[in-house]
C-alpha positions in Angstrom: -22.9 -7.9 -10.2 -19.5 -7.0 -9.7 -17.0 -9.8 -9.0 -13.5 -9.2 -7.5 -10.3 -10.5 -7.2 -8.9 -9.8 -4.0 -5.0 -10.5 -4.1 -3.8 -10.9 -0.6 -7.3 -11.9 1.0 -6.2 -12.6 3.9 -4.6 -9.1 5.3 -5.7 -6.3 6.7 -6.8 -4.4 3.5 -8.3 -8.0 1.9 -10.2 -8.7 4.7 -11.7 -5.1 5.0 -12.7 -5.9 1.3 -14.0 -9.1 2.5 -16.1 -6.5 4.4 -17.7 -4.0 1.9 -18.2 -7.2 0.0 -20.2 -9.0 3.1 -22.7 -5.8 3.3 -22.8 -5.6 -0.4 -23.9 -9.0 -1.7 -26.3 -7.1 -4.0 -23.2 -5.3 -6.0 -20.2 -7.3 -5.2 -18.9 -11.3 -5.8 -15.6 -12.5 -4.1 -14.4 -14.9 -7.4 -10.7 -15.0 -6.8 -8.7 -14.4 -3.3 -5.2 -15.3 -2.2 -3.2 -15.6 0.6 0.4 -15.9 1.6 0.2 -19.1 3.9 -3.0 -18.3 6.3 -5.1 -21.2 5.0 -6.9 -21.3 8.3 -8.2 -17.8 7.4 -8.6 -18.6 3.9 -10.6 -21.7 4.3 -12.8 -19.7 6.6 -13.5 -17.3 3.6 -13.6 -20.0 1.5 -16.9 -21.0 3.4 -18.7 -18.1 3.4 -17.7 -16.8 0.0 -18.0 -19.9 -2.0 -14.9 -18.0 -4.7 -14.2 -19.8 -7.7 -10.7 -20.0 -7.4 -7.7 -19.1 -4.7 -4.4 -18.8 -4.7 -1.9 -20.4 -2.0 2.5 -19.9 -1.9 3.0 -22.9 -1.5 2.3 -26.4 -2.5 1.8 -28.1 1.5 -0.2 -25.3 2.2 -2.7 -25.6 -1.3 -2.6 -29.9 -0.4 -3.7 -28.8 3.8 -6.5 -26.2 1.9 -7.8 -29.1 0.1 -8.7 -31.4 3.1 -10.3 -28.6 4.8 -12.2 -27.5 1.5 -13.0 -30.6 -0.6 -15.4 -29.2 -2.3 -15.8 -27.0 -5.9 -13.3 -24.5 -6.0 -10.2 -24.6 -8.1 -6.9 -24.2 -5.7 -3.5 -22.8 -7.1 -0.2 -22.2 -6.6 2.3 -19.8 -6.3 3.3 -17.2 -9.3 1.3 -19.0 -12.1 -1.6 -18.9 -9.7 -1.6 -15.4 -8.9 -1.4 -14.9 -12.2 -4.3 -16.7 -12.9 -6.1 -14.9 -10.2 -5.0 -11.1 -11.6 -5.9 -11.9 -15.0 -9.3 -14.0 -14.3 -11.6 -14.1 -17.4 -15.0 -12.9 -14.8 -13.3 -10.8 -12.7 -14.4 -6.6 -13.7 -12.0 -5.4 -10.8 -8.3 -6.2 -8.8 -8.0 -5.4 -5.0 -4.6 -5.0 -5.6 -3.9 -6.0 -1.3 -0.4 -8.0 -1.3 2.3 -6.9 1.1 5.5 -5.2 -1.1 7.3 -5.9 -3.9 5.5 -9.6 -4.1 1.9 -7.3 -6.0 4.2 -5.8 -8.5 3.6 -8.4 -11.3 0.3 -9.5 -10.2 -0.6 -6.1 -10.6 1.0 -5.4 -14.1 -0.8 -8.8 -15.5 -4.2 -7.3 -14.1 -3.7 -4.2 -16.6 -2.6 -6.3 -19.6 -5.9 -8.3 -19.1 -8.0 -4.9 -18.7 -9.2 -5.3 -15.2 -9.7 -2.4 -13.0 -7.2 -2.0 -10.6 -8.3 -0.8 -6.9 -4.7 -0.3 -6.2 -3.5 -0.4 -2.0 -0.7 -1.6 -3.0 1.8 1.5 -3.1 5.2 -0.6 -3.8 3.5 -0.9 -7.4 3.9 2.3 -7.7 7.1 3.4 -5.6 9.1 0.9 -7.9 7.3 1.0 -11.3 5.3 4.1 -11.2 6.5 5.4 -15.1 6.1 2.2 -16.3 2.7 1.4 -14.7 1.7 5.1 -16.3 2.4 4.0 -19.6 0.8 0.8 -19.5 -2.4 2.3 -18.2 -2.2 4.6 -21.3 -1.5 2.3 -23.9 -4.2 0.2 -22.5 -7.0 2.5 -21.6 -7.3 1.3 -18.2 -7.8 2.8 -15.4 -6.9 2.3 -11.7 -8.6 3.8 -8.4 -5.8 4.7 -5.3 -6.9 2.6 -1.6 -4.6 4.0 0.5 -6.8 6.6 3.0 -4.3 9.3 1.5 -4.6 9.2 -2.0 -8.2 7.9 -2.1 -8.5 12.0 -0.3 -6.8 13.6 -2.8 -8.1 11.2 -5.2 -11.5 12.7 -4.4 -9.9 16.4 -3.6 -9.7 16.3 -7.2 -12.4 15.4 -8.4 -13.4 17.9 -11.0 -10.7 20.0 -10.7 -7.7 20.4 -13.3 -4.5 19.3 -13.0 -3.0 22.3 -14.8 -4.5 24.4 -11.0 -2.8 22.4 -8.2 -0.1 24.2 -6.4 0.9 21.3 -3.7 -0.6 18.0 -2.5 -1.0 17.5 1.2 -0.3 14.5 2.3 -0.9 13.6 6.6 0.3 11.3 8.7 -0.5 10.4 12.1 3.5 10.7 13.4 3.2 7.1 14.6 3.6 6.0 17.9 6.9 7.4 19.3 6.1 10.8 17.4 6.6 12.9 20.9 9.4 10.0 21.7 13.0 11.5 22.2 15.9 10.1 19.8 18.3 8.7 22.2 15.1 6.5 23.5 14.6 4.9 19.5 17.7 1.7 19.5 15.8 0.6 22.3 12.2 -0.1 20.8 11.2 -3.2 20.6 9.0 -4.8 17.3 6.0 -4.8 20.2 6.3 -1.6 20.7 6.5 -0.9 17.1 3.6 -2.6 16.3 0.9 -0.6 18.7 -0.5 2.1 15.9 -2.1 5.1 18.2 -5.2 5.2 14.8 -5.0 2.4 12.2 -5.0 -1.6 12.4 -2.9 -2.7 9.6 -0.6 -5.7 9.1 2.8 -5.5 10.8 4.9 -4.7 7.7 3.3 -1.7 7.2 2.4 -0.6 10.8 6.3 -0.5 11.1 6.8 1.3 8.1 4.1 4.1 9.8 6.2 4.2 12.9 9.3 4.9 10.9 7.8 7.5 8.7 8.6 5.3 5.2 4.8 4.5 5.3 4.7 8.4 4.3 7.9 8.2 2.2 6.8 5.4 0.0 3.3 7.6 -0.1 4.7 10.6 -1.4 6.9 8.5 -4.1 3.0 7.4 -5.4 1.8 10.6 -5.2 3.9 11.6 -7.8 2.7 8.9 -10.2 -0.6 8.8 -9.5 -1.2 12.9 -10.2 1.5 13.5 -12.4 3.3 16.1 -10.0 6.5 17.4 -9.1 8.2 16.3 -5.7 8.6 20.0 -4.9 4.4 19.6 -5.2 4.6 17.4 -2.6 4.7 17.8 1.5 3.4 15.9 4.8 2.7 17.4 7.3 2.1 15.2 11.1 -1.6 15.5 11.6 -1.9 12.6 15.1 -5.3 12.7 14.5 -5.7 11.5 11.4 -9.3 12.7 10.6 -8.0 15.0 7.5 -6.3 12.4 5.2 -4.9 14.9 3.2 -5.3 18.1 1.1 -4.6 19.6 -2.0 -3.9 23.3 -2.8 -4.7 25.2 -5.7 -2.8 27.6 -7.3 -5.7 30.6 -6.2 -4.6 29.9 -2.6 -7.5 27.7 -1.9 -6.8 24.4 0.1 -9.4 21.3 -0.4 -9.5 18.3 2.3 -11.2 14.8 2.5 -12.2 13.9 6.7 -13.6 10.8 7.9 -13.0 8.9 10.9 -9.7 6.7 10.4 -11.6 3.6 9.0 -10.1 1.7 5.4 -13.4 0.3 4.6 -14.4 4.1 2.8 -11.8 4.3 0.6 -12.0 0.7 -0.1 -15.9 1.1 -0.5 -14.6 4.3 -2.6 -12.2 2.3 -5.1 -15.1 -0.5 -5.3 -17.9 1.7 -6.3 -16.6 4.8 -8.2 -17.8 6.9 -9.6 -21.0 6.0 -7.4 -21.1 6.4 -3.5 -23.3 4.0 -1.8 -24.7 4.0 1.6 -23.0 2.0 4.5 -23.3 2.2 8.3 -19.9 2.7 9.7 -19.9 5.0 12.2 -19.9 8.7 11.2 -17.6 11.9 12.8 -18.8 14.4 14.5 -16.4 17.0 14.7 -17.2 18.7 17.8 -16.5 15.2 19.9 -13.0 15.7 18.4 -12.6 19.6 19.4 -9.8 20.1 18.4 -7.8 19.0 15.3 -3.3 19.6 15.7 -0.7 19.9 12.7 3.0 19.9 12.9 5.8 19.9 10.9 7.9 15.9 10.2 11.0 16.1 11.8 13.5 14.3 9.6 16.5 14.1 12.1 14.8 11.7 14.0 12.8 9.9 11.4 15.3 9.9 8.4 13.5 7.3 6.5 10.9 10.1 4.6 14.1 12.2 3.9 15.4 8.8 2.2 12.2 8.8 0.1 12.3 12.3 -0.9 16.4 11.8 -2.3 15.0 8.5 -4.3 12.1 10.3 -5.6 14.4 12.9 -6.9 17.3 10.5 -8.1 14.5 8.4 -9.9 15.7 5.3 -11.8 15.9 2.7 -9.9 15.9 4.3 -6.5 12.7 4.1 -5.7 13.3 0.0 -6.6 16.1 -0.1 -4.3 14.7 1.8 -1.5 11.6 -0.1 -1.3 13.8 -3.5 -1.7 16.5 -2.1 1.4 13.1 -1.1 3.6 11.0 -4.5 3.3 14.6 -6.1 4.2 15.4 -4.2 7.1 11.7 -4.2 8.5 11.8 -8.2 8.4 14.9 -8.0 9.9 13.6 -5.5 12.7 10.5 -7.6 13.6 12.5 -11.3 13.4 15.0 -9.2 16.2 18.0 -9.1 14.2 18.7 -5.4 14.0 17.7 -2.3 15.7 14.5 0.2 15.1 17.8 2.4 14.5 19.1 0.0 11.8 16.2 0.2 9.1 17.1 4.4 8.0 20.5 3.0 8.3 20.7 0.1 6.4 18.3 1.9 3.3 20.8 4.7 3.3 23.9 2.3 2.7 22.4 1.1 0.3 21.1 3.7 -1.9 24.9 5.4 -1.9 26.2 2.1 -3.0 23.8 0.4 -5.1 24.0 1.8 -8.7 21.0 3.3 -10.0 20.2 2.5 -13.4 17.9 4.9 -15.3 15.4 4.9 -17.2 14.5 1.2 -16.2 12.5 -1.4 -17.5 10.3 -4.0 -15.9 13.9 -6.5 -16.0 16.2 -3.8 -14.8 13.6 -3.1 -11.9 13.5 -6.9 -11.0 16.9 -7.1 -11.0 17.5 -4.2 -8.7 15.0 -5.2 -6.6 16.7 -8.8 -6.1 20.4 -7.3 -6.3 19.0 -5.3 -3.3 17.9 -7.9 -1.0 21.1 -9.7 -1.5 23.2 -6.9 -0.2 21.1 -5.7 2.7 20.9 -9.3 3.7 24.4 -9.0 3.4 24.9 -6.1 5.7 22.5 -7.7 8.5 25.0 -11.1 8.5 21.5 -12.9 7.6 
């Protein structure tokens, strides 16, 4: 039986990881669970899965959780607790499913502790891809991608030589505003932007999908996962979200991975790798679908994708600046402080004004993140 830590157990990926655990009780055990502040759901998860350890962000939340669960579970708080969960001795696999930059340090700790990483936190590789790859190489660690696009690429590359990759093609749904005229973007409300046509995700990732920043972050992540150059990474809009990504090889052959838009599939694949295990999920019927369509992304209406490519070309701490600016801007949009079109505008301003440091250390990345957040908050007046 495999013991698992789930960093971000009450989020979208975390709850779907527990779906996989629930369906395979003979294979997986949820040993450690963490949340930011959703102690109501965490309490239910404790009652069902009986973890050894849980972690919450604040002391007050921990006290409330102890009142609700007076049993044997150990309840820890804050960054120290996250590091304990990420390095818990009895755990073999760490599902890194926290949202945003906050997942970086616990994921690094898990790698250093020799854990196998199932990576759903794309920001870890976006801001510190070179550092993460060096750690994995030096320590002999393993990392399996969980994002549907990167899982698809990973599966397409099984048995293939990396030197024979000509191009990686990431698919994007296009979000809810693919056909919306640009002049209407400034009037987009958070409520409209949170209605993704295909996927059930948390609010931050759903907004990133609406701006296409999510795809930009995935391009940067793919560069480090698959050791490719920026020019080998392209994006195509595929509204049906059935082809999750493709790989084109030097002989012109293209391999694609298809499936229904269900995150439990790549989660299960990452946990079971290199095996595949049966499940009772709905199956794909191509004849029922009828038509699959593809379009070039419009970076004029969705400049976030262009900004991500620019940060990737620039390297150093530029991706960390991009990511931090985006996290602050998305939070401000969800709070109603800025408009939808302000999100890429603030990111572009941050990339233009904040100095980029080359060959960054972890401390450099942490400093770039802190500086960018402070700077972008000053832009918004928050």
